[in-house]
C-alpha positions as CSV (number, residue, x, y, z in Angstrom):
1,X,10.8,-19.0,-20.5
2,X,9.1,-16.6,-18.1
3,X,10.0,-17.0,-14.4
4,X,7.3,-18.4,-12.2
5,X,5.4,-15.9,-10.0
6,X,6.8,-16.1,-6.5
7,X,5.5,-14.5,-3.2
8,X,8.5,-12.2,-3.1
9,X,7.7,-10.3,-6.3
10,X,5.1,-7.7,-7.0
11,X,4.3,-8.6,-10.6
12,X,1.2,-10.3,-11.9
13,X,-2.2,-10.3,-10.4
14,X,-1.3,-11.1,-6.8
15,X,-3.5,-9.7,-4.1
16,X,-0.4,-9.5,-1.9
17,X,1.8,-6.4,-1.6
18,X,5.2,-6.4,0.0
19,X,5.5,-3.7,2.7
20,X,8.7,-3.7,4.8
21,X,9.3,-7.4,5.2
22,X,5.6,-8.5,5.1
23,X,3.3,-9.8,2.4
24,X,0.1,-7.8,3.1
25,X,-3.2,-8.9,1.5
26,X,-4.6,-5.8,-0.3
27,X,-8.1,-6.4,1.1
28,X,-6.8,-5.7,4.6
29,X,-5.6,-2.2,3.8
30,X,-8.0,0.4,5.3
31,X,-6.0,3.6,4.4
32,X,-2.5,4.8,3.6
33,X,-0.9,8.0,5.0
34,X,-0.5,10.8,2.5
35,X,2.3,12.4,4.5
36,X,5.2,10.8,6.3
37,X,5.0,10.2,10.0
38,X,6.4,12.8,12.3
39,X,5.9,12.8,16.1
40,X,9.0,14.6,17.3
41,X,9.9,11.9,19.8
42,X,13.7,11.4,19.9
43,X,13.5,7.6,19.9
44,X,10.8,7.3,17.2
45,X,11.7,4.6,14.7
46,X,8.9,5.5,12.2
47,X,9.6,9.1,11.3
48,X,9.7,9.5,7.5
49,X,7.7,6.4,6.9
50,X,4.1,6.2,5.7
51,X,1.5,4.4,7.9
52,X,-0.5,1.7,6.1
53,X,-3.5,1.1,8.4
54,X,-4.9,-2.4,8.3
55,X,-8.0,-4.1,9.7
56,X,-8.1,-4.8,13.4
57,X,-6.2,-1.6,14.3
58,X,-2.9,-2.9,13.0
59,X,-0.4,-0.8,11.0
60,X,2.6,-1.5,8.9
61,X,5.1,1.2,7.8
62,X,6.1,1.8,4.2
63,X,8.9,3.8,2.6
64,X,7.9,6.1,-0.3
65,X,8.5,3.4,-2.9
66,X,6.4,0.8,-1.0
67,X,3.6,3.3,-0.4
68,X,3.4,4.3,-4.1
69,X,3.5,0.7,-5.2
70,X,0.8,-0.3,-2.7
71,X,-1.5,2.6,-3.9
72,X,-0.9,1.5,-7.5
73,X,-1.7,-2.1,-6.7
74,X,-4.9,-1.1,-4.8
75,X,-6.1,1.1,-7.7
76,X,-5.4,-1.7,-10.2
77,X,-7.0,-4.3,-8.0
78,X,-10.1,-2.2,-7.6
79,X,-10.2,-1.1,-11.2
80,X,-8.9,2.4,-10.7
81,X,-10.9,5.5,-10.1
82,X,-13.8,5.5,-12.5
83,X,-16.1,8.2,-13.6
84,X,-18.3,9.9,-11.1
85,X,-22.0,9.3,-11.0
86,X,-22.6,12.2,-13.3
87,X,-20.2,10.7,-15.8
88,X,-17.4,13.2,-15.3
89,X,-13.8,12.1,-14.5
90,X,-12.5,13.0,-11.1
């Protein structure tokens, strides 16, 4: 018997993605940082994490695994990158 889908897993067709300790709806994601945060401040708690910018000017911070999983879920949710208008693949 297959286990029931729970809010804490990232399998199935859920529109939620777990980032840090939060379940984030994919439709709220505006962009995801390509490089880890670095500001040089001694007391910065976010260095090495990737910013995931949400609507309303909010951000959550993802480690590399969470960032990659979120990108993969967004691409799957949106159907992936399709052919360009001239029919060529990106």
